[in-house]
Each structure stands twice: as structure tokens, then as C-alpha cells.
SEKESE-775569 format. One record per residue (C-alpha): x, y, z; residue in one letter; residue number from 0. Coordinates in pm, 1 decimal. Layout:
BEGIN
{px = X	py = Y	pz = Z	residu = a	num = NUM}
...
REM end
This chain:
BEGIN
{px = 15973.2	py = -6147.4	pz = -16754.6	residu = m	num = 0}
{px = 16060.4	py = -6362.5	pz = -17065.9	residu = t	num = 1}
{px = 15826.1	py = -6492.7	pz = -17292.1	residu = a	num = 2}
{px = 15611.4	py = -6778.9	pz = -17201.9	residu = t	num = 3}
{px = 15667.0	py = -7008.8	pz = -17525.4	residu = l	num = 4}
{px = 15996.2	py = -7179.0	pz = -17463.3	residu = t	num = 5}
{px = 15967.0	py = -7467.1	pz = -17710.4	residu = g	num = 6}
{px = 16011.0	py = -7848.3	pz = -17610.7	residu = p	num = 7}
{px = 16133.4	py = -7900.5	pz = -17242.8	residu = a	num = 8}
{px = 16471.5	py = -8030.3	pz = -17194.3	residu = e	num = 9}
{px = 16381.5	py = -8138.8	pz = -16835.6	residu = a	num = 10}
{px = 16093.6	py = -8144.3	pz = -16630.8	residu = f	num = 11}
{px = 15930.6	py = -7788.3	pz = -16657.4	residu = d	num = 12}
{px = 15677.5	py = -7717.5	pz = -16369.5	residu = h	num = 13}
{px = 15527.2	py = -7380.3	pz = -16408.1	residu = e	num = 14}
{px = 15217.1	py = -7205.0	pz = -16220.0	residu = a	num = 15}
{px = 15013.7	py = -6994.5	pz = -16442.4	residu = l	num = 16}
{px = 14815.5	py = -6706.4	pz = -16277.8	residu = f	num = 17}
{px = 14513.4	py = -6592.3	pz = -16431.2	residu = y	num = 18}
{px = 14210.7	py = -6357.1	pz = -16322.5	residu = r	num = 19}
{px = 13918.5	py = -6430.7	pz = -16557.1	residu = d	num = 20}
{px = 13841.4	py = -6643.6	pz = -16847.3	residu = e	num = 21}
{px = 14010.2	py = -6394.6	pz = -17107.9	residu = e	num = 22}
{px = 14305.2	py = -6425.7	pz = -16903.1	residu = d	num = 23}
{px = 14298.3	py = -6800.3	pz = -16864.0	residu = f	num = 24}
{px = 14276.7	py = -6817.9	pz = -17253.7	residu = l	num = 25}
{px = 14560.9	py = -6574.5	pz = -17327.1	residu = a	num = 26}
{px = 14778.0	py = -6769.1	pz = -17106.8	residu = g	num = 27}
{px = 14705.4	py = -7147.0	pz = -17238.2	residu = l	num = 28}
{px = 14603.4	py = -7112.7	pz = -17585.2	residu = l	num = 29}
{px = 14950.6	py = -7008.2	pz = -17687.9	residu = p	num = 30}
{px = 15103.3	py = -7286.5	pz = -17471.3	residu = f	num = 31}
{px = 14886.9	py = -7572.2	pz = -17613.2	residu = v	num = 32}
{px = 14914.1	py = -7460.0	pz = -17983.6	residu = r	num = 33}
{px = 15292.9	py = -7451.9	pz = -17935.9	residu = e	num = 34}
{px = 15281.2	py = -7811.5	pz = -17817.6	residu = g	num = 35}
{px = 15073.4	py = -7911.5	pz = -18115.1	residu = l	num = 36}
{px = 15308.6	py = -7713.9	pz = -18334.6	residu = e	num = 37}
{px = 15603.0	py = -7916.2	pz = -18208.6	residu = f	num = 38}
{px = 15394.2	py = -8239.6	pz = -18262.3	residu = d	num = 39}
{px = 15384.9	py = -8312.8	pz = -17861.1	residu = e	num = 40}
{px = 15118.8	py = -8496.3	pz = -17684.6	residu = a	num = 41}
{px = 14892.3	py = -8225.4	pz = -17516.3	residu = v	num = 42}
{px = 14702.7	py = -8313.7	pz = -17236.8	residu = v	num = 43}
{px = 14462.3	py = -8076.5	pz = -17065.1	residu = v	num = 44}
{px = 14304.5	py = -8173.0	pz = -16727.7	residu = v	num = 45}
{px = 14088.5	py = -7905.0	pz = -16620.3	residu = e	num = 46}
{px = 13725.8	py = -7868.0	pz = -16438.7	residu = p	num = 47}
{px = 13438.0	py = -7912.9	pz = -16710.5	residu = r	num = 48}
{px = 13369.2	py = -7543.4	pz = -16747.8	residu = a	num = 49}
{px = 13732.8	py = -7448.5	pz = -16840.9	residu = r	num = 50}
{px = 13737.5	py = -7734.6	pz = -17078.9	residu = l	num = 51}
{px = 13443.1	py = -7628.1	pz = -17259.2	residu = d	num = 52}
{px = 13606.2	py = -7255.6	pz = -17267.7	residu = l	num = 53}
{px = 13907.9	py = -7397.0	pz = -17427.7	residu = l	num = 54}
{px = 13759.3	py = -7642.6	pz = -17649.5	residu = r	num = 55}
{px = 13550.4	py = -7362.2	pz = -17806.7	residu = d	num = 56}
{px = 13844.3	py = -7139.3	pz = -17832.5	residu = a	num = 57}
{px = 14071.8	py = -7413.1	pz = -17988.9	residu = l	num = 58}
{px = 13825.0	py = -7460.6	pz = -18276.8	residu = g	num = 59}
{px = 13944.9	py = -7739.3	pz = -18522.2	residu = d	num = 60}
{px = 14269.3	py = -7772.9	pz = -18306.1	residu = d	num = 61}
{px = 14063.3	py = -7930.8	pz = -18026.5	residu = a	num = 62}
{px = 14052.7	py = -8267.0	pz = -18160.6	residu = s	num = 63}
{px = 14423.1	py = -8307.2	pz = -18133.6	residu = a	num = 64}
{px = 14419.9	py = -8238.8	pz = -17757.0	residu = v	num = 65}
{px = 14335.6	py = -8485.3	pz = -17513.3	residu = d	num = 66}
{px = 14075.9	py = -8319.6	pz = -17267.0	residu = l	num = 67}
{px = 13991.1	py = -8453.6	pz = -16924.3	residu = r	num = 68}
{px = 13782.2	py = -8341.6	pz = -16640.0	residu = d	num = 69}
{px = 14013.4	py = -8279.9	pz = -16337.7	residu = m	num = 70}
{px = 13692.0	py = -8319.5	pz = -16129.6	residu = a	num = 71}
{px = 13703.5	py = -8703.8	pz = -16220.4	residu = e	num = 72}
{px = 14080.1	py = -8740.6	pz = -16270.3	residu = v	num = 73}
{px = 14171.4	py = -8561.1	pz = -15943.2	residu = g	num = 74}
{px = 13894.3	py = -8605.7	pz = -15725.8	residu = r	num = 75}
{px = 14141.7	py = -8731.0	pz = -15494.1	residu = n	num = 76}
{px = 14447.2	py = -8538.1	pz = -15533.6	residu = p	num = 77}
{px = 14642.6	py = -8822.4	pz = -15441.2	residu = g	num = 78}
{px = 14559.2	py = -8987.3	pz = -15787.0	residu = r	num = 79}
{px = 14700.0	py = -8716.1	pz = -16026.4	residu = i	num = 80}
{px = 15068.4	py = -8796.4	pz = -16038.4	residu = i	num = 81}
{px = 14978.6	py = -9144.5	pz = -16109.7	residu = g	num = 82}
{px = 14816.4	py = -9037.3	pz = -16441.1	residu = v	num = 83}
{px = 15073.1	py = -8823.3	pz = -16537.2	residu = w	num = 84}
{px = 15341.7	py = -9079.8	pz = -16481.4	residu = d	num = 85}
{px = 15153.9	py = -9330.4	pz = -16694.0	residu = r	num = 86}
{px = 15071.0	py = -9056.9	pz = -16959.7	residu = l	num = 87}
{px = 15470.8	py = -8961.8	pz = -16978.6	residu = l	num = 88}
{px = 15557.6	py = -9339.3	pz = -16997.5	residu = g	num = 89}
{px = 15336.5	py = -9397.3	pz = -17283.2	residu = e	num = 90}
{px = 15410.0	py = -9098.0	pz = -17504.6	residu = h	num = 91}
{px = 15790.0	py = -9119.2	pz = -17417.1	residu = t	num = 92}
{px = 15757.6	py = -9504.6	pz = -17520.9	residu = a	num = 93}
{px = 15605.8	py = -9372.2	pz = -17849.7	residu = a	num = 94}
{px = 15879.2	py = -9113.4	pz = -17913.2	residu = g	num = 95}
{px = 15660.2	py = -8809.1	pz = -17826.0	residu = r	num = 96}
{px = 15718.3	py = -8560.2	pz = -17555.0	residu = r	num = 97}
{px = 15435.0	py = -8468.9	pz = -17331.3	residu = l	num = 98}
{px = 15298.8	py = -8122.5	pz = -17267.3	residu = r	num = 99}
{px = 15027.4	py = -8108.8	pz = -16982.9	residu = g	num = 100}
{px = 14811.2	py = -7862.0	pz = -16822.4	residu = v	num = 101}
{px = 14667.4	py = -7946.5	pz = -16492.0	residu = g	num = 102}
{px = 14456.1	py = -7732.3	pz = -16233.6	residu = e	num = 103}
{px = 14411.2	py = -7931.5	pz = -15943.4	residu = p	num = 104}
{px = 14349.1	py = -7646.7	pz = -15696.5	residu = a	num = 105}
{px = 14046.0	py = -7545.1	pz = -15865.5	residu = f	num = 106}
{px = 13804.2	py = -7279.6	pz = -15719.9	residu = a	num = 107}
{px = 13539.2	py = -7458.4	pz = -15532.9	residu = g	num = 108}
{px = 13734.2	py = -7727.5	pz = -15351.0	residu = r	num = 109}
{px = 13719.9	py = -7769.8	pz = -14976.8	residu = r	num = 110}
{px = 14003.1	py = -7667.3	pz = -14751.3	residu = e	num = 111}
{px = 14127.4	py = -8001.5	pz = -14702.0	residu = s	num = 112}
{px = 14149.1	py = -8073.0	pz = -15041.1	residu = e	num = 113}
{px = 14346.5	py = -7746.1	pz = -15118.7	residu = y	num = 114}
{px = 14588.7	py = -7851.0	pz = -14861.4	residu = f	num = 115}
{px = 14633.4	py = -8206.7	pz = -15047.0	residu = e	num = 116}
{px = 14658.1	py = -7994.4	pz = -15379.7	residu = c	num = 117}
{px = 14962.5	py = -7805.4	pz = -15209.4	residu = r	num = 118}
{px = 15135.4	py = -8146.3	pz = -15106.7	residu = l	num = 119}
{px = 15063.9	py = -8257.2	pz = -15467.0	residu = h	num = 120}
{px = 15232.8	py = -7999.1	pz = -15623.9	residu = e	num = 121}
{px = 15543.7	py = -8018.0	pz = -15445.0	residu = l	num = 122}
{px = 15533.6	py = -8401.1	pz = -15492.1	residu = l	num = 123}
{px = 15531.8	py = -8362.0	pz = -15867.5	residu = l	num = 124}
{px = 15876.5	py = -8215.7	pz = -15841.9	residu = n	num = 125}
{px = 16021.8	py = -8491.7	pz = -15628.5	residu = h	num = 126}
{px = 15851.3	py = -8742.7	pz = -15892.5	residu = a	num = 127}
{px = 15967.1	py = -8611.7	pz = -16223.9	residu = f	num = 128}
{px = 16277.5	py = -8412.1	pz = -16166.4	residu = d	num = 129}
{px = 16563.3	py = -8585.3	pz = -16308.3	residu = g	num = 130}
{px = 16343.1	py = -8798.0	pz = -16542.7	residu = g	num = 131}
{px = 16204.0	py = -8782.9	pz = -16876.0	residu = a	num = 132}
{px = 16172.3	py = -8416.9	pz = -17018.3	residu = p	num = 133}
{px = 15803.2	py = -8258.7	pz = -17013.9	residu = w	num = 134}
{px = 15611.0	py = -7947.7	pz = -16947.3	residu = r	num = 135}
{px = 15336.0	py = -7922.7	pz = -16696.9	residu = l	num = 136}
{px = 15156.2	py = -7570.0	pz = -16659.0	residu = l	num = 137}
{px = 14937.6	py = -7525.1	pz = -16358.7	residu = c	num = 138}
{px = 14647.3	py = -7263.0	pz = -16352.4	residu = p	num = 139}
{px = 14554.4	py = -7086.7	pz = -16053.5	residu = y	num = 140}
{px = 14258.9	py = -6854.8	pz = -16045.0	residu = d	num = 141}
{px = 14371.3	py = -6541.6	pz = -15850.2	residu = e	num = 142}
{px = 14039.0	py = -6404.5	pz = -15833.3	residu = t	num = 143}
{px = 13828.3	py = -6692.3	pz = -15670.8	residu = r	num = 144}
{px = 14088.5	py = -6904.1	pz = -15486.4	residu = l	num = 145}
{px = 14167.8	py = -6832.8	pz = -15131.1	residu = p	num = 146}
{px = 14501.2	py = -6605.5	pz = -15086.0	residu = r	num = 147}
{px = 14688.0	py = -6859.8	pz = -14890.9	residu = a	num = 148}
{px = 14633.9	py = -7123.2	pz = -15196.9	residu = v	num = 149}
{px = 14763.4	py = -6853.6	pz = -15444.8	residu = v	num = 150}
{px = 15067.1	py = -6797.9	pz = -15232.2	residu = r	num = 151}
{px = 15144.9	py = -7149.5	pz = -15173.7	residu = a	num = 152}
{px = 15153.0	py = -7197.1	pz = -15567.5	residu = a	num = 153}
{px = 15502.9	py = -6957.5	pz = -15568.1	residu = l	num = 154}
{px = 15643.0	py = -7223.7	pz = -15328.1	residu = h	num = 155}
{px = 15536.2	py = -7526.9	pz = -15499.7	residu = n	num = 156}
{px = 15657.0	py = -7416.6	pz = -15871.9	residu = h	num = 157}
{px = 16003.6	py = -7343.2	pz = -15971.8	residu = p	num = 158}
{px = 15863.6	py = -7118.1	pz = -16255.0	residu = t	num = 159}
{px = 15554.1	py = -6893.3	pz = -16234.0	residu = a	num = 160}
{px = 15419.1	py = -6625.0	pz = -16453.8	residu = g	num = 161}
{px = 15099.0	py = -6481.0	pz = -16605.2	residu = t	num = 162}
{px = 14970.0	py = -6449.9	pz = -16963.2	residu = s	num = 163}
{px = 15226.8	py = -6188.1	pz = -17017.6	residu = a	num = 164}
{px = 15533.8	py = -6415.1	pz = -16963.5	residu = g	num = 165}
{px = 15715.5	py = -6606.6	pz = -16688.3	residu = r	num = 166}
{px = 16005.9	py = -6610.6	pz = -16467.7	residu = r	num = 167}
{px = 16186.9	py = -6843.1	pz = -16187.6	residu = p	num = 168}
{px = 15958.1	py = -6826.5	pz = -15851.5	residu = s	num = 169}
{px = 16186.8	py = -6659.1	pz = -15585.3	residu = p	num = 170}
{px = 15985.2	py = -6846.5	pz = -15324.7	residu = d	num = 171}
{px = 16019.0	py = -7190.0	pz = -15468.3	residu = y	num = 172}
{px = 16074.3	py = -7419.1	pz = -15164.3	residu = a	num = 173}
{px = 16105.6	py = -7800.9	pz = -15272.3	residu = p	num = 174}
{px = 16223.8	py = -7886.1	pz = -14931.6	residu = g	num = 175}
{px = 15860.7	py = -7804.4	pz = -14772.4	residu = e	num = 176}
{px = 15760.2	py = -8159.2	pz = -14898.8	residu = v	num = 177}
{px = 15928.9	py = -8349.3	pz = -14615.4	residu = a	num = 178}
{px = 15766.4	py = -8065.2	pz = -14363.8	residu = e	num = 179}
{px = 15424.2	py = -8124.4	pz = -14517.9	residu = l	num = 180}
{px = 15444.7	py = -8495.0	pz = -14528.4	residu = f	num = 181}
{px = 15574.5	py = -8513.2	pz = -14166.7	residu = a	num = 182}
{px = 15332.7	py = -8276.2	pz = -14029.8	residu = a	num = 183}
{px = 15038.1	py = -8387.0	pz = -13819.3	residu = p	num = 184}
{px = 14681.5	py = -8339.5	pz = -13957.8	residu = l	num = 185}
{px = 14428.5	py = -8119.0	pz = -13804.0	residu = p	num = 186}
{px = 14260.9	py = -8293.3	pz = -13504.0	residu = a	num = 187}
{px = 13892.1	py = -8368.3	pz = -13545.7	residu = p	num = 188}
{px = 13673.2	py = -8109.2	pz = -13392.3	residu = g	num = 189}
{px = 13373.0	py = -8375.7	pz = -13353.7	residu = e	num = 190}
{px = 13301.1	py = -8674.4	pz = -13122.6	residu = a	num = 191}
{px = 13536.5	py = -8972.4	pz = -13219.8	residu = v	num = 192}
{px = 13492.8	py = -9336.7	pz = -13192.3	residu = l	num = 193}
{px = 13830.8	py = -9513.0	pz = -13156.7	residu = r	num = 194}
{px = 13953.8	py = -9871.8	pz = -13117.9	residu = g	num = 195}
{px = 14273.2	py = -10076.5	pz = -13163.4	residu = t	num = 196}
{px = 14363.4	py = -10396.3	pz = -13360.1	residu = y	num = 197}
{px = 14608.1	py = -10649.0	pz = -13400.3	residu = g	num = 198}
{px = 14696.5	py = -10931.6	pz = -13633.0	residu = p	num = 199}
{px = 14393.8	py = -11124.9	pz = -13519.9	residu = a	num = 200}
{px = 14151.3	py = -10816.8	pz = -13583.1	residu = d	num = 201}
{px = 14163.2	py = -10757.5	pz = -13942.2	residu = v	num = 202}
{px = 13817.2	py = -10905.1	pz = -14005.3	residu = p	num = 203}
{px = 13662.1	py = -10722.7	pz = -13703.2	residu = a	num = 204}
{px = 13775.1	py = -10382.3	pz = -13793.9	residu = t	num = 205}
{px = 13659.4	py = -10422.2	pz = -14147.7	residu = r	num = 206}
{px = 13316.1	py = -10491.3	pz = -13997.6	residu = r	num = 207}
{px = 13332.7	py = -10231.8	pz = -13741.6	residu = t	num = 208}
{px = 13398.4	py = -9963.0	pz = -14026.0	residu = v	num = 209}
{px = 13120.6	py = -10111.3	pz = -14239.2	residu = a	num = 210}
{px = 12877.5	py = -10081.7	pz = -13943.8	residu = q	num = 211}
{px = 12951.5	py = -9721.3	pz = -13871.4	residu = y	num = 212}
{px = 12941.0	py = -9621.8	pz = -14231.3	residu = a	num = 213}
{px = 12588.4	py = -9774.1	pz = -14252.0	residu = r	num = 214}
{px = 12451.7	py = -9655.2	pz = -13927.7	residu = r	num = 215}
{px = 12547.3	py = -9277.9	pz = -14030.1	residu = i	num = 216}
{px = 12369.1	py = -9331.7	pz = -14365.9	residu = g	num = 217}
{px = 12631.6	py = -9382.7	pz = -14635.5	residu = l	num = 218}
{px = 12502.1	py = -9568.0	pz = -14951.8	residu = p	num = 219}
{px = 12597.0	py = -9916.9	pz = -14988.2	residu = e	num = 220}
{px = 12854.0	py = -9838.8	pz = -15260.9	residu = d	num = 221}
{px = 13056.3	py = -9603.0	pz = -15034.8	residu = k	num = 222}
{px = 13018.8	py = -9880.5	pz = -14729.8	residu = v	num = 223}
{px = 13171.8	py = -10119.1	pz = -14964.4	residu = e	num = 224}
{px = 13476.9	py = -9889.5	pz = -15038.1	residu = v	num = 225}
{px = 13527.1	py = -9814.9	pz = -14680.6	residu = l	num = 226}
{px = 13508.1	py = -10168.0	pz = -14588.2	residu = e	num = 227}
{px = 13779.8	py = -10247.4	pz = -14833.8	residu = l	num = 228}
{px = 13995.2	py = -9967.1	pz = -14748.9	residu = a	num = 229}
{px = 13950.6	py = -10082.6	pz = -14384.6	residu = a	num = 230}
{px = 14086.3	py = -10438.2	pz = -14458.7	residu = s	num = 231}
{px = 14381.7	py = -10282.7	pz = -14673.2	residu = e	num = 232}
{px = 14489.9	py = -10021.5	pz = -14428.6	residu = l	num = 233}
{px = 14477.3	py = -10260.5	pz = -14109.7	residu = a	num = 234}
{px = 14674.4	py = -10524.8	pz = -14302.1	residu = t	num = 235}
{px = 14924.8	py = -10301.7	pz = -14390.5	residu = n	num = 236}
{px = 14961.3	py = -10183.5	pz = -14015.0	residu = s	num = 237}
{px = 15000.8	py = -10551.6	pz = -13912.8	residu = v	num = 238}
{px = 15234.9	py = -10625.7	pz = -14171.2	residu = q	num = 239}
{px = 15438.3	py = -10309.8	pz = -14206.2	residu = h	num = 240}
{px = 15347.6	py = -10092.2	pz = -13913.8	residu = g	num = 241}
{px = 15449.4	py = -10267.1	pz = -13607.9	residu = g	num = 242}
{px = 15175.2	py = -10541.6	pz = -13602.7	residu = g	num = 243}
{px = 14899.9	py = -10325.0	pz = -13460.5	residu = s	num = 244}
{px = 14738.2	py = -9978.9	pz = -13496.2	residu = g	num = 245}
{px = 14421.1	py = -9769.3	pz = -13413.5	residu = t	num = 246}
{px = 14102.7	py = -9668.8	pz = -13582.4	residu = v	num = 247}
{px = 13930.9	py = -9351.6	pz = -13533.9	residu = a	num = 248}
{px = 13579.1	py = -9273.5	pz = -13682.4	residu = m	num = 249}
{px = 13400.1	py = -8934.2	pz = -13684.5	residu = w	num = 250}
{px = 13148.3	py = -8715.4	pz = -13900.8	residu = t	num = 251}
{px = 13136.3	py = -8355.4	pz = -13989.7	residu = t	num = 252}
{px = 12837.9	py = -8189.9	pz = -14167.1	residu = p	num = 253}
{px = 12990.7	py = -8260.2	pz = -14491.5	residu = s	num = 254}
{px = 13205.8	py = -8577.7	pz = -14447.2	residu = a	num = 255}
{px = 13256.8	py = -8928.2	pz = -14271.4	residu = a	num = 256}
{px = 13613.0	py = -8975.5	pz = -14173.2	residu = i	num = 257}
{px = 13813.4	py = -9282.1	pz = -14088.3	residu = v	num = 258}
{px = 14162.8	py = -9260.5	pz = -13988.3	residu = e	num = 259}
{px = 14425.5	py = -9552.4	pz = -13942.3	residu = f	num = 260}
{px = 14742.9	py = -9488.2	pz = -13711.9	residu = h	num = 261}
{px = 15021.3	py = -9730.3	pz = -13650.4	residu = d	num = 262}
{px = 15372.6	py = -9699.5	pz = -13539.1	residu = a	num = 263}
{px = 15564.2	py = -9766.7	pz = -13867.4	residu = g	num = 264}
{px = 15765.3	py = -9505.5	pz = -14054.8	residu = r	num = 265}
{px = 15744.6	py = -9437.6	pz = -14427.3	residu = l	num = 266}
{px = 16008.7	py = -9231.8	pz = -14592.1	residu = t	num = 267}
{px = 15881.6	py = -9208.1	pz = -14925.7	residu = e	num = 268}
{px = 15629.6	py = -8942.7	pz = -14970.3	residu = p	num = 269}
{px = 15523.4	py = -9084.7	pz = -15316.2	residu = l	num = 270}
{px = 15400.0	py = -9398.4	pz = -15142.9	residu = t	num = 271}
{px = 15060.1	py = -9505.9	pz = -15283.4	residu = g	num = 272}
{px = 15061.4	py = -9229.5	pz = -15569.6	residu = r	num = 273}
{px = 15237.6	py = -9435.8	pz = -15833.4	residu = l	num = 274}
{px = 15116.1	py = -9773.3	pz = -15978.8	residu = m	num = 275}
{px = 15344.9	py = -10031.7	pz = -15798.6	residu = p	num = 276}
{px = 15568.6	py = -10226.2	pz = -16028.2	residu = a	num = 277}
{px = 15496.4	py = -10616.5	pz = -16061.2	residu = l	num = 278}
{px = 15792.6	py = -10706.2	pz = -15854.8	residu = d	num = 279}
{px = 15732.9	py = -10462.4	pz = -15591.4	residu = q	num = 280}
{px = 15688.6	py = -10569.7	pz = -15213.8	residu = e	num = 281}
{px = 15385.6	py = -10358.1	pz = -15052.4	residu = g	num = 282}
{px = 15241.9	py = -10048.2	pz = -15164.9	residu = g	num = 283}
{px = 14954.1	py = -10186.7	pz = -15315.7	residu = r	num = 284}
{px = 14700.5	py = -10137.0	pz = -15057.7	residu = g	num = 285}
{px = 14750.5	py = -9774.4	pz = -15021.5	residu = i	num = 286}
{px = 14753.4	py = -9708.9	pz = -15412.3	residu = f	num = 287}
{px = 14404.0	py = -9910.2	pz = -15435.2	residu = l	num = 288}
{px = 14268.0	py = -9686.3	pz = -15143.5	residu = v	num = 289}
{px = 14365.9	py = -9374.4	pz = -15340.5	residu = n	num = 290}
{px = 14193.7	py = -9488.7	pz = -15645.2	residu = q	num = 291}
{px = 13884.9	py = -9564.5	pz = -15454.5	residu = l	num = 292}
{px = 13815.8	py = -9312.0	pz = -15205.1	residu = c	num = 293}
{px = 13713.3	py = -8936.8	pz = -15231.6	residu = d	num = 294}
{px = 14005.3	py = -8815.4	pz = -15015.6	residu = l	num = 295}
{px = 14315.1	py = -8983.0	pz = -14881.4	residu = v	num = 296}
{px = 14566.8	py = -8795.0	pz = -14663.0	residu = q	num = 297}
{px = 14878.3	py = -8983.6	pz = -14574.1	residu = l	num = 298}
{px = 15125.5	py = -8839.7	pz = -14325.8	residu = r	num = 299}
{px = 15431.1	py = -9030.0	pz = -14162.1	residu = s	num = 300}
{px = 15680.2	py = -8909.9	pz = -13903.6	residu = s	num = 301}
{px = 15895.2	py = -9050.1	pz = -13603.5	residu = d	num = 302}
{px = 15551.3	py = -9043.0	pz = -13432.0	residu = e	num = 303}
{px = 15415.5	py = -9296.3	pz = -13681.4	residu = g	num = 304}
{px = 15206.5	py = -9317.9	pz = -13985.5	residu = t	num = 305}
{px = 14845.6	py = -9160.9	pz = -14043.0	residu = t	num = 306}
{px = 14599.8	py = -9231.1	pz = -14324.5	residu = i	num = 307}
{px = 14287.8	py = -9036.5	pz = -14316.2	residu = r	num = 308}
{px = 14020.2	py = -9136.6	pz = -14540.7	residu = i	num = 309}
{px = 13721.8	py = -8867.5	pz = -14625.0	residu = t	num = 310}
{px = 13403.2	py = -8972.0	pz = -14765.0	residu = t	num = 311}
{px = 13202.8	py = -8658.7	pz = -14874.1	residu = w	num = 312}
{px = 12816.7	py = -8690.2	pz = -14784.5	residu = l	num = 313}
REM end
């Protein structure tokens, strides 16, 4: 392995950092963060609250120079995270500073479906930022507490991987997996499902049906309103861009309420809904809005059509 500290990025540098405990976490992050401060880079750390507190204490007076953000808020839905990094990169690049980030989306304690979306998110980071402005992003992975499949997937998602001892290119890096994951069907529901269809005249009825279902299963009114808005946006998307009609399915699990929309349309851009749409862009705003509002959004598209699954945690 070579040394982890490599100076300012010359391209998008996306690295997985594997750590085993708090001491190992700090041994990997502190030099990375302090090197960024030394080079007058904009350093942004997005970690769960406990890790932020640990890093803040270890940085001492340097903590005030670092933008510390809670991943449980920023990345509650992993579909939001790329948009945050894109905005930060644009702001700091325009101000003449390079960006250096730390982000741990796949933190210990997440649910299985969230880990799966974190895997797609990590692959999409390369798709989003390769070839653009240079910056560095270090993604910590807790080898001790995370499921083994999550740790192994990190080697596929990051071109570079390492520990506090150093870094090297990942021999398992597989950027082509993004197309496979984006086209793969989501797991079938294991619970009883209510289904319906909708067409151009049925958007208001679809919105009301989803809201009634959400109230019937006991969701609080603020979450009912979010699902009602999401239903309106996604049913409208199907009518306008997905062949004019679609299906809606609703079911519950012990921990979640799930609403899923499907239509015959095909999306070819896996970043759809993750980046703030340009003012002159046609379409894309509805899915972006849903990503900002909902607990978990899973988007898949293939020749079989497009599916958007919204999960609301109970």
C-alpha cells in the first residue's frame, strides 16, 4: 500500500476506508481531514451523530474549520446524497476552493433495503462525478458492525480502498454494475398487497386512494400528506412520460408502509431524481421532489418498465 495522504485531487477520487473501532476510525480520518485543511480545501464531513462527536473532540480547535453534517439527516433517504455533494462541489468550485468530503451512508444500524440503496448510491457517485471538477471523497465502512455483504460491496463501488495504514486501487472495482442494479427488479412484497390502475383522468383519485390507505393504517397526518403529494407527482409522471397509465400497489410490513408505482416507460439515466433539475430542464422535478420528502425511495427501470417504491418507516 502507498500512503493515504496524496494531496489535492486531480480528478474525482472516491475511496473506501475500512475501520474496526473508534481508534481506527480516527486514525484513518484525522490525517485526511487535516491534510485538507492544510491545503485550504473546503472540508465537509457527513457522518452519524456519534461519529461527528468523536471527530469533533479529536480535532479540537480545527473542528471549527470543518463543515460537520449528520448523515442520519442528510442521507436519511440515500437518493438525496448525490444532490447535496453536487451542490457543495458547485459552490466551492465557484469560490475557487477544492472540495474534500467524508461520507458514511452505509452506517451500522441501517435496514437491509437502505444498505441496498447505499450500494447503488456509491456506484452512482462515480457515474455522477467522473470527468468533472476534481475533488476527494472518503467513505468509511465499519468492518466490525456492518453485514459482510455491505463491506464486500464497497470494494466493487470504490476505485480505491484502504485502511488507516494506507490505500491502493481496488481490484474488484466494477463500475458497470450500476446498469445491472438500476435494471434489477426490487424484491417482491411478502405481505398482502392492494393494487389498482390509473390513467389520465385518475390522478386525483389515485392521490385520494393513497391518502386514505395511509390514514387507515395509522400514519400521522404529516406523513399522509407527503405520500399524497408523492402519489400525485408519480401518477402524473406515468401519464405524461410512462405511456399514459400505470399501476399502484400498497402494503405494510412490521416496520414500514410501502407504496409502489409502475408504468411502461423506460428511464435510461440512473441519476434521474437525484440532482436538482436545471431551470430549463423538462421533467425530472417530480421524482426529485419525492426523493427530498420521503424516507426511502427506490427507482428501477428496464425494458419491463419503471418502478418507484416509496417506503415510510413506522
